[in-house]
C-alpha positions in Angstrom: 17.8 -24.7 13.9 15.6 -27.8 14.6 12.0 -27.5 15.6 9.0 -29.9 15.7 6.4 -27.7 14.0 8.2 -25.0 12.0 11.6 -25.2 10.2 14.3 -22.7 9.8 17.2 -23.0 7.4 20.0 -20.5 7.4 22.2 -20.0 4.4 25.0 -17.4 4.1 22.9 -14.3 4.5 19.3 -15.6 4.6 17.1 -17.4 7.1 14.1 -19.2 5.7 11.3 -20.0 8.1 8.5 -22.4 7.0 5.2 -22.7 8.8 3.5 -26.1 9.3 0.4 -27.1 7.4 -2.9 -26.2 9.0 -4.1 -28.7 11.6 -7.8 -28.7 12.6 -8.4 -25.6 10.5 -5.7 -23.6 12.2 -2.0 -23.2 11.5 -0.6 -21.3 14.5 -1.3 -23.3 17.7 0.4 -22.7 21.0 3.4 -25.0 20.0 3.8 -23.2 16.7 3.6 -19.8 18.3 6.2 -20.8 20.9 8.6 -22.1 18.2 8.2 -19.0 16.1 9.1 -16.9 19.2 12.1 -19.1 20.0 13.3 -19.0 16.4 13.0 -15.2 16.1 14.8 -14.8 19.4 17.7 -16.8 18.1 17.7 -14.8 14.9 18.1 -11.6 16.9 21.7 -12.7 17.5 22.4 -14.0 14.0 24.5 -11.1 12.9 25.2 -12.7 9.5 21.5 -12.9 8.5 20.5 -10.0 6.3 16.9 -11.1 5.4 14.3 -13.5 6.8 11.6 -15.1 4.7 8.5 -16.7 6.2 6.6 -19.2 4.0 3.7 -21.6 4.4 3.5 -25.2 3.5 1.8 -26.7 0.5 -0.8 -24.3 -0.9 -1.6 -22.4 2.3 0.4 -19.7 4.1 -1.4 -19.8 7.4 -5.1 -19.8 8.3 -7.5 -19.8 11.2 -7.2 -18.6 14.7 -7.0 -20.8 17.8 -9.6 -20.0 20.4 -8.7 -20.2 24.1 -9.5 -23.5 25.7 -12.5 -23.6 28.0 -10.5 -23.5 31.2 -8.7 -20.4 29.9 -11.9 -18.7 28.7 -13.4 -19.2 32.2 -10.2 -18.2 34.1 -9.4 -14.8 35.6 -8.3 -11.9 33.5 -4.5 -12.3 34.2 -4.7 -16.0 33.0 -6.5 -15.0 29.8 -3.9 -12.2 29.1 -1.1 -14.6 29.7 -2.6 -17.1 27.2 -2.8 -14.3 24.6 0.8 -13.4 25.2 1.8 -17.1 24.6 0.0 -17.0 21.3 2.0 -13.9 20.1 3.8 -14.9 16.9 3.4 -11.6 15.0 5.2 -9.6 17.7 8.2 -11.8 17.5 8.5 -11.4 13.7 8.0 -7.6 14.0 10.9 -7.4 16.5 13.5 -8.9 14.1 16.0 -6.1 13.2 16.7 -7.3 9.7 14.2 -7.0 6.8 11.6 -9.7 6.7 9.5 -11.0 3.8 6.2 -13.0 4.2 5.9 -15.3 1.2 2.1 -16.0 0.9 2.1 -19.2 -1.1 -1.6 -19.5 -0.4 -4.4 -18.2 1.8 -3.4 -16.0 4.8 -6.4 -15.5 7.0 -7.1 -14.7 10.7 -4.0 -15.3 12.8 -2.1 -16.1 9.6 -2.7 -12.7 8.2 -1.7 -11.1 11.5 1.6 -12.9 11.3 2.1 -11.9 7.6 1.4 -8.2 8.4 4.3 -8.3 11.0 6.7 -8.7 8.1 8.2 -5.7 6.2 7.2 -7.0 2.8 4.5 -9.4 1.6 4.5 -11.2 -1.7 1.6 -13.4 -2.7 0.6 -16.1 -5.2 -2.1 -14.9 -7.5 -4.4 -17.6 -6.0 -4.0 -16.4 -2.4 -6.8 -14.9 -0.4 -6.3 -12.6 2.5 -8.7 -11.8 5.3 -9.2 -11.5 9.1 -12.1 -14.0 9.1 -15.5 -13.2 10.5 -15.8 -12.3 14.2 -18.3 -15.1 15.0 -16.2 -17.8 13.3 -12.6 -16.7 14.1 -13.1 -14.7 17.2 -11.5 -11.3 18.0 -7.9 -10.7 16.8 -5.2 -11.0 19.5 -1.9 -10.6 17.6 -2.0 -7.2 16.1 -4.8 -7.5 13.5 -6.7 -4.4 14.6 -3.6 -2.3 14.7 -1.5 -3.3 11.7 -4.3 -3.8 9.2 -5.5 -0.1 9.2 -1.9 1.1 9.0 -1.5 -0.9 5.8 -4.9 -0.5 4.1 -6.5 2.5 5.8 -9.2 2.5 8.4 -12.1 2.2 6.0 -11.1 -1.1 4.4 -9.8 -2.4 7.7 -13.2 -1.9 9.3 -14.8 -3.6 6.3 -12.5 -6.7 6.7 -12.9 -6.8 10.4 -16.6 -6.2 10.8 -17.9 -8.2 7.8 -15.2 -10.8 7.3 -14.4 -9.5 3.8 -11.7 -11.5 2.1 -9.5 -10.0 -0.6 -8.0 -11.6 -3.6 -4.3 -11.3 -4.2 -4.9 -8.6 -6.8 -7.3 -6.7 -4.5 -4.7 -6.9 -1.7 -2.0 -5.6 -4.1 -4.2 -2.6 -5.0 -4.9 -1.9 -1.3 -1.3 -2.0 -0.3 -1.6 -5.1 1.8 0.9 -7.0 -0.4 3.8 -5.6 -2.4 4.1 -8.1 -5.3 1.8 -10.8 -6.8 3.1 -13.6 -9.0 1.7 -16.9 -10.5 1.9 -19.6 -7.8 4.6 -21.5 -9.8 6.8 -18.4 -10.0 6.4 -17.2 -6.4 9.5 -19.1 -5.1 11.6 -17.5 -7.8 10.3 -14.1 -7.0 11.0 -14.6 -3.3 14.5 -15.6 -4.1 15.0 -12.5 -6.3 13.6 -10.2 -3.7 15.7 -11.7 -0.9 18.8 -11.4 -3.1 18.1 -7.7 -3.7 17.8 -7.1 0.0 20.8 -9.1 1.1 23.1 -7.7 -1.6 22.6 -4.2 -0.2 24.5 -2.8 2.9 22.9 -4.7 5.8 23.4 -1.8 8.3 21.5 0.5 5.9 18.7 -2.0 5.5 18.3 -2.3 9.3 18.3 1.4 9.7 15.8 2.0 7.0 13.5 -0.6 8.6 13.9 1.0 12.0 13.1 4.5 10.7 10.0 3.4 8.7 8.6 1.3 11.7 9.2 4.2 14.1 7.5 6.7 11.7 4.1 5.3 12.7 4.6 6.5 16.3 6.6 9.7 15.9 5.7 13.2 14.9 7.2 14.3 11.6 9.8 16.4 13.3 10.9 13.5 15.5 10.9 11.2 12.5 13.1 13.5 10.5 15.5 13.8 13.5 15.7 10.0 13.7 16.4 9.8 10.0 19.1 12.4 10.2 20.7 10.7 13.2 20.7 7.3 11.5 22.2 8.8 8.3 25.0 10.4 10.2 25.8 7.1 12.0 25.6 5.2 8.7 28.2 7.5 7.1 30.7 6.3 9.8 30.4 2.6 8.9 32.9 0.5 7.0 30.1 -0.5 4.6 29.7 3.2 3.6 33.4 3.4 2.9 33.2 0.1 0.9 30.3 1.5 -1.1 32.3 4.6 -2.1 35.4 2.4 -3.0 33.4 0.0 -5.1 31.8 2.9 -7.0 35.2 4.5 -7.7 36.6 1.1 -8.7 33.6 0.2 -10.8 33.0 -3.1 -9.1 30.2 -4.7 -7.0 30.5 -3.8 -3.3 31.4 -6.4 -0.8 29.5 -5.4 2.3 30.3 -7.0 5.7 27.7 -5.3 7.9 30.1 -3.1 9.8 
């Protein structure tokens, strides 16, 4: 896949998206958001891809938040809503059916953190800082920040970060549950590769079902969530990957999953 702002390299089972360096203090402009949406749309149909990683460039993951241009800010409400929809990058990442990993090689702030929170897992360099930015400087979130942040860190810390602009260190983010792993910056790429390898070596159908069930749990009552889990488990037991898992265990060899 060739793009002007982002890059996306697909190997056998993995797609690696790289964001551009910040320009004018902001990483995700309209062109970058459009390319991320297009890339994620193409990956929806990439059946061989079992895991997607999203990484920044240089020593920054993604920072800043683009403000609407003057003509949009002064336009009627439908035009302003349309502009916000065009800036939606996080929603595209969240819709990917396969597991996703945001590799925070540096600071993830404002819209950058909104994009990172749309991934299933986040790993961060020990030098990274994470925050939503102050409301006067970065404006109001428009790509899921007020919804995903409290689900990850709880409403108390989310309010603190949103209302005061509090920024967390990588270690604070780890303790709060905002990131899943922290590593020295020089070891982050190796950690990302190991994590992606662990995910892609498992049965891909099971990985997609686990992701679906966990994401749905935020909107379902416990009884509905348990029913969904049971339904997915029954379906999974009818797959060829399940049979391969049993065969490989009996034959004492590594399984060769094909995603069927």
